[in-house]
C-alpha positions in Angstrom: 48.5 6.1 -2.2 47.6 2.9 -3.9 45.8 1.7 -0.8 43.8 4.9 -0.6 42.8 4.6 -4.3 41.7 1.0 -3.7 39.7 2.0 -0.7 37.9 4.8 -2.6 37.1 2.4 -5.5 35.6 -0.1 -3.1 33.6 2.6 -1.3 32.3 3.8 -4.7 31.2 0.4 -5.7 29.3 -0.2 -2.4 27.6 3.2 -2.7 25.7 2.2 -5.8 23.1 -0.5 -6.4 24.7 -3.8 -7.3 24.4 -4.3 -11.1 25.6 -7.2 -13.1 25.5 -7.4 -16.9 26.0 -10.2 -19.3 25.0 -10.4 -23.0 22.5 -7.7 -22.8 21.0 -8.8 -19.5 21.2 -6.5 -16.4 20.6 -7.7 -12.9 20.1 -5.0 -10.2 20.1 -5.9 -6.6 18.1 -3.5 -4.4 16.6 -3.1 -1.0 15.5 -1.0 2.0 16.0 -1.5 5.7 13.9 0.3 8.3 13.4 0.2 12.0 11.1 2.4 14.1 10.2 2.7 17.7 6.4 2.9 17.6 3.8 2.9 20.3 0.0 2.5 19.8 -2.1 3.5 22.8 -5.7 2.5 22.3 -8.4 3.7 24.7 -9.1 1.2 27.6 -6.1 -0.9 26.5 -2.5 -1.2 27.5 0.0 0.7 25.3 1.6 -1.5 22.7 5.2 -0.6 21.9 7.4 -2.1 19.2 10.9 -1.8 17.7 11.0 -3.1 14.1 9.1 -2.7 10.9 5.5 -3.9 11.0 4.4 -1.9 8.0 6.5 -3.7 5.4 9.1 -1.2 4.2 12.1 -3.4 4.7 12.8 -5.5 1.6 15.4 -6.9 -0.7 15.2 -8.2 -4.2 16.5 -8.4 -7.8 15.2 -6.7 -10.9 16.3 -8.2 -14.3 16.1 -6.7 -17.7 17.2 -8.1 -21.1 17.3 -6.1 -24.3 15.6 -8.1 -27.0 16.0 -5.6 -29.8 13.4 -3.7 -31.9 12.6 -1.7 -28.7 11.5 -4.7 -26.7 12.7 -5.7 -23.2 12.1 -8.8 -21.2 11.8 -8.2 -17.4 11.6 -10.2 -14.2 11.2 -9.0 -10.6 11.7 -10.9 -7.4 11.1 -9.2 -4.0 10.9 -10.3 -0.4 10.0 -8.3 2.7 11.2 -8.8 6.3 10.7 -7.3 9.7 13.8 -5.8 11.4 12.2 -6.5 14.7 12.1 -10.3 14.3 14.2 -13.2 13.1 11.9 -14.2 10.2 13.9 -14.5 6.9 11.2 -12.8 4.8 7.8 -12.9 3.1 7.0 -12.8 -0.6 6.2 -9.4 -2.1 6.2 -8.8 -5.9 7.2 -11.7 -8.1 6.6 -11.4 -11.9 7.9 -11.7 -15.4 7.0 -9.1 -18.1 7.5 -7.7 -21.5 8.0 -3.9 -22.2 8.2 -1.6 -25.2 8.6 2.2 -25.1 5.9 2.6 -27.7 3.0 0.5 -26.2 4.0 0.1 -22.5 4.6 -2.9 -20.1 2.7 -6.0 -19.2 3.4 -8.2 -16.2 2.4 -11.7 -15.2 2.4 -13.1 -11.6 2.2 -11.5 -8.2 2.0 -7.7 -8.7 0.9 -4.5 -7.0 -2.5 -3.0 -7.9 -2.8 0.4 -9.7 -4.7 1.7 -6.6 -1.6 1.1 -4.6 1.3 2.4 -6.6 -0.1 4.3 -9.6 -3.3 6.3 -8.8 -3.1 7.7 -5.3 -2.8 5.1 -2.5 0.7 4.8 -1.2 2.0 7.4 -3.7 0.3 10.4 -2.0 1.1 9.6 1.6 4.6 10.8 2.8 4.4 8.5 5.8 3.6 5.4 3.7 5.3 2.3 5.1 5.5 3.7 8.6 3.3 3.3 11.7 2.0 6.8 10.9 0.7 5.8 7.4 -2.8 6.8 6.5 -4.0 3.4 5.3 -5.4 1.2 8.0 -3.8 2.8 11.0 -4.9 6.3 10.1 -8.4 5.5 9.1 -8.2 7.5 5.8 -7.3 5.3 2.9 -8.4 1.8 1.9 -6.1 -1.2 2.5 -6.7 -4.8 1.7 -5.4 -8.3 1.8 -5.9 -8.8 -1.9 -4.0 -5.7 -2.9 -6.9 -3.9 -4.6 -6.7 -1.1 -2.1 -3.6 0.8 -1.0 -2.3 -1.4 1.8 1.4 -1.5 2.4 1.3 -5.3 2.4 -1.3 -5.7 -0.4 -0.4 -7.6 -3.5 -2.5 -9.4 -6.1 -1.8 -13.0 -6.7 -2.2 -14.8 -10.1 -2.7 -11.6 -12.1 -1.8 -9.8 -15.3 -1.1 -6.0 -15.2 -0.7 -3.5 -18.0 0.9 0.0 -17.7 0.7 2.4 -20.7 3.4 4.9 -21.7 2.7 8.5 -21.0 1.2 10.3 -24.0 0.5 14.1 -23.8 0.5 13.8 -20.0 -2.0 10.9 -20.0 -1.3 7.4 -18.8 -3.3 4.5 -17.4 -2.9 1.1 -15.8 -5.1 -2.0 -15.4 -5.1 -5.4 -13.8 -7.0 -8.6 -14.4 -7.3 -11.6 -12.1 -8.8 -15.0 -13.0 -12.0 -15.8 -11.0 -10.8 -19.2 -10.0 -7.4 -18.1 -8.7 -8.4 -18.4 -5.1 -8.5 -22.1 -5.5 -4.7 -22.1 -6.0 -4.3 -21.5 -2.3 -6.5 -23.9 -0.2 -5.6 -22.1 3.1 -6.3 -18.6 1.9 -9.7 -18.3 3.7 -9.8 -17.1 7.3 -13.1 -17.8 9.0 -14.9 -14.9 10.8 -15.1 -14.7 14.5 -17.0 -12.4 16.9 -14.4 -9.7 16.5 -13.1 -10.3 12.9 -15.0 -10.4 9.7 -12.8 -12.9 7.9 -10.6 -12.5 4.9 -9.2 -14.2 1.8 -5.6 -13.7 0.6 -6.8 -13.5 -3.0 -9.6 -11.4 -4.4 -11.3 -14.3 -6.1 -14.7 -14.4 -7.7 -15.3 -17.9 -8.8 -17.1 -19.7 -11.7 -15.1 -18.0 -14.4 -15.6 -14.4 -13.2 -12.7 -12.0 -13.4 -11.8 -9.3 -10.9 -10.3 -6.2 -12.3 -9.1 -2.6 -11.6 -8.5 0.3 -14.0 -6.9 3.7 -13.3 -5.9 6.8 -15.2 -3.8 9.8 -14.5 -2.9 13.1 -16.1 0.3 15.0 -15.3 1.0 18.6 -16.3 3.7 21.2 -15.5 3.1 25.0 -15.9 5.5 27.8 -14.8 6.9 25.7 -12.0 3.6 24.2 -10.9 3.2 20.4 -11.0 -0.3 18.9 -11.2 -1.5 15.3 -11.3 -5.1 14.3 -11.4 -6.1 10.6 -11.1 -9.1 8.3 -10.9 -10.0 4.7 -11.0 -12.5 1.9 -10.6 -12.1 -1.5 -8.8 -14.4 -4.5 -8.9 -14.1 -7.5 -6.6 -16.5 -10.3 -7.5 -18.0 -12.4 -4.7 -16.5 -15.9 -4.4 -18.7 -18.9 -3.8 -17.3 -19.2 -0.3 -18.1 -15.5 0.5 -21.7 -16.1 -0.7 -22.1 -19.2 1.4 -20.4 -18.0 4.6 -21.7 -14.4 4.8 -24.9 -14.6 2.8 -23.8 -11.8 0.5 -25.3 -11.2 -2.9 -23.5 -8.2 -4.4 -20.0 -7.6 -5.8 -17.8 -4.9 -4.4 -17.4 -1.6 -6.3 -14.9 1.1 -5.5 -14.6 4.5 -7.2 -11.5 6.7 -6.5 -10.5 10.2 -7.5 -7.8 12.6 -6.4 -5.1 15.1 -7.2 -1.6 16.2 -6.3 -0.2 19.8 -6.7 3.3 21.0 -5.9 5.1 24.4 -6.3 8.6 25.0 -5.1 8.7 23.8 -1.4 5.0 23.2 -1.0 3.0 20.1 -1.9 -0.7 19.3 -1.4 -2.5 16.0 -2.2 -6.0 14.5 -1.6 -8.1 11.5 -2.4 -11.7 10.4 -2.2 -13.2 6.9 -2.4 -16.7 5.7 -2.6 -17.3 2.0 -1.7 -20.3 -0.2 -2.3 -20.9 -3.7 -1.0 -17.6 -4.0 0.8 -16.3 -7.6 0.4 -12.5 -7.9 0.5 -10.7 -4.7 -0.4 -12.5 -2.4 2.0 -13.1 -4.7 5.0 -10.9 -5.4 8.0 -8.1 -7.7 6.9 -4.5 -8.5 8.0 -3.1 -6.0 5.4 -5.6 -3.3 6.3 -4.6 -3.4 9.9 -1.2 -2.4 11.3 -0.2 -5.9 12.3 -3.3 -8.0 13.0 -6.9 -7.1 12.7 -8.7 -5.7 15.7 -10.1 -8.5 17.9 -10.7 -6.7 21.1 -7.7 -8.4 22.8 -5.4 -6.2 24.9 -2.3 -7.4 23.0 -3.6 -6.5 19.6 -1.9 -3.4 18.0 -3.8 -3.7 14.7 -6.1 -0.9 13.5 -8.8 -1.2 10.9 -10.1 2.3 11.1 -10.3 2.6 7.3 -12.5 -0.5 7.0 -16.1 -0.7 5.8 -18.6 -3.0 7.4 -18.8 -6.3 5.6 -21.3 -6.0 2.8 -21.8 -2.3 3.5 -21.3 1.0 1.8 -19.2 4.1 2.8 -16.7 6.7 1.8 -13.2 7.7 2.7 -11.3 11.0 2.2 -7.7 12.0 2.8 -5.7 15.2 2.6 -2.0 16.0 3.1 0.1 19.0 3.2 3.9 19.1 3.0 6.6 21.8 3.2 10.2 21.1 2.5 12.8 23.2 4.4 16.3 22.2 3.3 16.7 18.4 3.9 13.6 18.3 6.2 9.9 17.8 5.2 7.2 18.9 7.6 3.9 17.1 7.2 0.4 17.6 8.4 -2.4 15.3 7.1 -5.7 13.7 8.0 -9.1 12.5 6.9 -12.3 10.7 7.7 -13.9 7.4 7.2 -17.7 6.9 7.0 -18.7 3.2 7.3 -22.5 2.8 6.8 -24.4 0.4 8.9 -25.5 -3.0 7.7 -27.6 -5.9 9.1 -24.3 -7.2 10.6 -23.0 -4.0 12.2 -23.8 -0.4 13.2 -22.4 2.6 11.4 -18.9 3.9 12.3 -17.1 7.2 11.7 -13.4 7.8 12.2 -11.5 11.1 12.1 -7.8 11.3 12.2 -4.8 13.7 11.9 -1.1 13.2 11.7 1.8 15.6 12.2 5.5 14.8 11.8 8.7 15.3 9.9 11.1 13.4 7.6 14.8 14.4 7.6 17.0 13.2 4.8 20.5 12.5 6.0 21.5 11.7 2.4 19.9 10.5 -0.8 19.4 7.1 0.7 19.2 7.5 4.5 16.5 9.3 6.4 15.0 9.9 9.9 11.3 10.2 10.5 8.9 10.7 13.4 5.6 12.1 14.4 2.2 11.8 16.2 -1.1 10.4 15.0 -4.6 10.7 16.6 -7.6 8.6 15.6 -11.1 9.5 17.0 -13.7 6.8 16.6 -17.4 6.9 16.8 -18.3 3.2 16.7 -21.7 2.0 18.0 -20.4 -1.6 18.1 -17.6 -0.5 20.4 -15.2 -2.7 18.4 -12.8 0.1 17.5 -11.3 2.6 19.9 -9.7 6.0 19.9 -5.9 5.8 19.6 -2.7 7.8 20.0 0.3 6.7 18.0 3.9 7.9 18.4 6.8 6.9 16.2 10.4 7.7 15.5 12.5 5.7 13.0 15.3 5.4 10.5 15.4 4.1 6.9 18.2 3.3 4.5 17.7 2.4 0.8 20.3 0.6 -1.3 
């Protein structure tokens, strides 16, 4: 009997997130492990199959809070991602310290996510986020970016300060600021353009004292079982000196976003629209925008940048998703379209895509997912191709 009780106690302890507490400080260890069998079959190229987690869901980390009294809390967050299909130990995700108060909100300093990714639309409205079936990049429907100003799964903003407000009468907002000279902190952050790749920078980075920023707002309401959320935001990415010199660009990037989510009982609908002007970093083809590596025309490249604008060009992207929950299973159908206007550097491009699939919850922490995605490309440069994507995978959160 005693052995059974001890076994139950151990099982209960392992079933909950690991939490340590000492003198008002709480440390929570958390993580997620995912693996999927995914194949991306591009037109006129060999099918590229993979078992692992290219899209960055798998992670582990620690979240620390300390009660300072008078409603204040000190916070810290350390998080690393890894690919279950490789032997790499992990890559840096969020890393920040912060101060929070229930009355005025929370401020973070360090490497953070952008509001366009985890607050107003972005990854929050895509049920297949962090899978090969995700809309951003691989689906050609939502922005993704190396500097994190878009909604890319691997997008984070270096050297930044972020503020999140409390919710008041259903309204809340978030904003982020990034010093203009922060790209000088990483001398190797610039990737030179090639014939098939437009180049990128790991930080947003205007220089000469300019500040990049992003702001977003959201309104949530509930009425007779209906849940509604409406959101919008604006993002500005200042040109860096290197971008002006290497690409001959003269205008900063501006992105406007708007969208909504509605749910009632087992049904959920969501949509998002973005208007992009003078694409510089957040809306061009980058490592984080693609699934894997940017499209270079090589047969062994699985990366897709169907949601990218042409460098220095304008365009728009829309996305819509429908979801029906039946017991522990969610059935999903979604899609959208990208319009990348032509520039002096490239011809215009249009991409339409749709995705169908399902997510089955084995428990509160474990789930199975799978589905099919089709991207149809009209690209006068012949850089991007039509593609068929199949995926089936499993995820466990702890």
